[in-house]
C-alpha positions as CSV (number, residue, x, y, z in Angstrom):
1,M,0.0,0.0,-0.3
2,K,3.0,2.3,0.9
3,R,4.4,1.6,-2.5
4,L,1.3,2.7,-4.4
5,V,1.4,5.8,-2.5
6,V,4.7,6.8,-3.2
7,I,4.1,5.7,-6.7
8,I,1.0,8.0,-7.1
9,L,2.7,10.9,-5.5
10,F,5.8,10.6,-7.8
11,V,3.5,10.1,-10.9
12,I,1.5,13.5,-9.9
13,N,4.7,15.3,-9.1
14,V,6.1,14.5,-12.6
15,A,2.7,15.4,-14.1
16,N,2.7,18.9,-12.5
17,A,6.6,19.5,-12.7
18,Q,6.5,20.0,-16.7
19,D,6.3,23.5,-17.7
20,K,3.3,24.5,-19.3
21,I,4.7,26.2,-22.7
22,P,1.4,27.8,-24.4
23,F,1.6,26.9,-28.2
24,I,1.8,30.3,-30.2
25,D,1.1,29.9,-33.9
26,Y,3.4,31.9,-36.0
27,D,0.8,31.9,-39.0
28,E,-1.7,33.6,-36.7
29,I,0.7,36.4,-35.4
30,Q,2.7,36.9,-38.3
31,P,-0.1,39.2,-40.1
32,Q,0.0,41.1,-36.8
33,I,3.5,41.8,-36.7
34,E,3.5,42.9,-40.5
35,K,0.7,45.1,-39.7
36,S,2.8,46.6,-36.6
37,T,5.9,46.7,-38.9
38,K,3.9,48.6,-41.5
39,E,2.5,51.1,-38.8
40,K,6.1,51.5,-37.5
41,D,4.9,50.3,-34.3
42,Y,8.0,48.4,-33.4
43,A,7.3,47.9,-29.8
44,K,4.0,46.0,-30.6
45,A,5.9,44.0,-33.2
46,L,8.6,43.2,-30.4
47,S,6.0,42.1,-28.0
48,L,4.5,39.6,-30.5
49,I,7.9,38.2,-31.6
50,N,9.1,37.9,-27.8
51,K,6.0,35.3,-27.9
52,I,7.6,32.7,-30.0
53,N,9.5,30.1,-28.0
54,K,13.2,29.6,-28.6
55,N,12.4,26.0,-29.8
56,D,10.2,27.1,-32.4
57,S,11.3,26.7,-36.0
58,M,10.5,30.7,-36.6
59,Y,12.7,31.9,-33.8
60,F,15.9,32.8,-35.4
61,P,14.7,34.2,-38.4
62,L,12.5,36.4,-36.0
63,L,15.4,36.9,-34.3
64,S,16.8,39.0,-36.9
65,S,13.5,41.1,-37.2
66,K,13.8,41.6,-33.5
67,S,17.3,42.9,-33.7
68,S,16.1,45.3,-36.9
69,Y,13.3,46.6,-34.7
70,L,15.3,47.2,-31.5
71,L,17.5,49.3,-33.9
72,Q,14.4,51.3,-35.0
73,L,13.6,52.1,-31.4
74,K,17.2,53.4,-30.6
75,K,17.7,50.4,-28.0
76,F,21.0,49.6,-29.3
77,D,22.4,47.9,-26.3
78,A,19.5,45.2,-26.6
79,A,20.2,45.0,-30.3
80,L,23.5,44.2,-29.8
81,Q,22.6,41.5,-27.4
82,V,20.2,40.1,-29.8
83,S,22.5,40.2,-32.7
84,E,25.3,38.4,-31.1
85,E,22.9,35.6,-29.8
86,G,22.0,35.3,-33.4
87,I,25.5,34.9,-34.7
88,Q,27.0,32.8,-31.8
89,A,23.5,30.1,-31.9
90,N,24.1,27.0,-34.0
91,H,21.3,27.5,-36.5
92,S,21.4,26.8,-40.2
93,H,19.9,30.4,-41.2
94,S,22.1,33.1,-42.8
95,K,23.5,35.4,-40.0
96,V,24.4,38.0,-42.5
97,A,21.7,40.4,-41.0
98,F,22.9,39.7,-37.3
99,Y,26.5,40.9,-38.4
100,N,24.8,43.9,-39.8
101,N,22.5,44.9,-37.2
102,K,25.6,44.1,-34.6
103,A,27.4,46.4,-36.7
104,L,25.0,49.1,-36.9
105,A,24.3,48.8,-33.0
106,L,28.3,49.4,-32.4
107,T,28.6,52.5,-35.0
108,N,25.3,53.8,-33.1
109,L,27.0,53.6,-29.6
110,K,30.1,55.2,-31.2
111,K,32.2,51.8,-31.0
112,Y,33.4,52.2,-34.5
113,D,36.5,50.2,-34.1
114,Q,34.2,47.0,-32.8
115,A,31.9,47.7,-35.7
116,L,34.6,47.8,-38.1
117,Q,35.8,44.6,-36.7
118,T,32.3,43.0,-36.8
119,Y,32.1,44.0,-40.4
120,N,35.8,42.5,-41.5
121,E,34.7,39.0,-39.6
122,A,31.2,39.3,-41.6
123,I,33.1,40.1,-45.1
124,K,35.3,37.1,-44.6
125,I,32.2,34.9,-44.5
126,Y,29.7,37.0,-46.8
127,S,32.3,38.6,-49.1
128,K,29.7,39.4,-51.9
129,N,27.4,41.1,-49.6
130,Y,27.3,44.6,-50.9
131,L,25.4,46.3,-47.6
132,L,28.4,45.0,-45.3
133,W,30.9,46.8,-47.6
134,F,29.0,50.0,-48.0
135,N,28.3,50.2,-44.1
136,K,32.0,49.4,-43.4
137,G,32.8,52.1,-45.9
138,E,30.1,54.6,-44.0
139,V,32.2,53.7,-40.6
140,L,35.3,54.5,-42.1
141,E,34.1,57.9,-43.9
142,T,32.8,58.5,-39.8
143,Q,36.3,58.3,-39.1
144,D,37.8,60.6,-41.6
145,K,39.3,57.3,-43.2
146,I,38.3,58.6,-46.7
147,N,40.8,56.3,-48.4
148,Q,40.0,53.2,-46.8
149,A,36.4,53.9,-47.2
150,L,36.9,54.3,-51.2
151,E,38.2,51.1,-50.9
152,A,35.6,49.4,-49.2
């Protein structure tokens, strides 16, 4: 009898210990994200994106958008953190937007040397991406390195 009570308590404990993760269907919130973006309501778009679980297949593609919206809201430290998460994570999606957004956040924080370093890292991987080259040139121009900017 004691065994039965122990087993029942164990089963109840295990069943209640599981985290209840609410199911958020991306297809349901995607139109809302799109509408918020068109209305330039980036805070609302971010709140919708934040509902997506890290285990969802749409998490990393949306993480790129999240970093862009944070840049739009001038939350550069947060954009930097999100971009770094996207760069460091092991996923199959392109990381070029994460590199670009990280460097843009660093540029806005006036950390030009770190921004250039980020662009250089990205260009090693995505050498044909014109936006990386253009933005690198912009940072060099900001630093009055005109000849280097022209080369970029």
